[in-house]
C-alpha positions, 0 to 999 in steps of 0.5 A, a space after each residue: 178413664 174420665 177425669 175423676 177425683 181419686 179420693 172418690 174412686 176406690 178400685 177395691 172393696 178393702 180398706 187400706 190404711 194410709 202409710 204411717 211413720 209411727 211404726 218405724 219411730 216406735 221400733 227405733 225407740 224400742 231399739 234405743 231403749 233396749 240398747 240404753 238399758 243394756 248400757 246402763 246394766 253394764 254401768 256405762 257413763 251417762 247411760 241413765 240419761 239415754 235410758 230416760 230419753 229412750 223411754 220418753 221417746 217411746 211414750 211420745 211415739 206410742 201416744 201419737 200413734 194411738 192419737 192417729 188411730 183414735 182420730 181415724 176411727 172417730 172422724 173419718 166415718 169410713 168404717 161403717 160401710 166396710 163393716 156392713 160389707 164384711 157382715 154381708 160377705 160373712 152371711 154369703 159365705 155361710 150360706 155358700 158353705 151350707 149349700 155346698 154340704 147339702 144343708 138347708 138354711 
């Protein structure tokens, strides 16, 4: 294989997103929120502070995750070829199904 730039070469027709740290951060925040809410229900000392901290970290991680989703959708401009490819595949699949069952299109 020639010396190609890897970002310009795509070996598959699918859009695979890059790995993101936000799902694990959000799940840890949710676990902390659940644990601290149970502790506050049972009147543990300083559980309200942990509950507030867990709620703030959850809001922060979700907002940063949504920021990444929005920026990927707006600025990377990679979805238009994928959408047109998906529409073309859908049309091809419909014509193949109609030909399979003897219907003309």
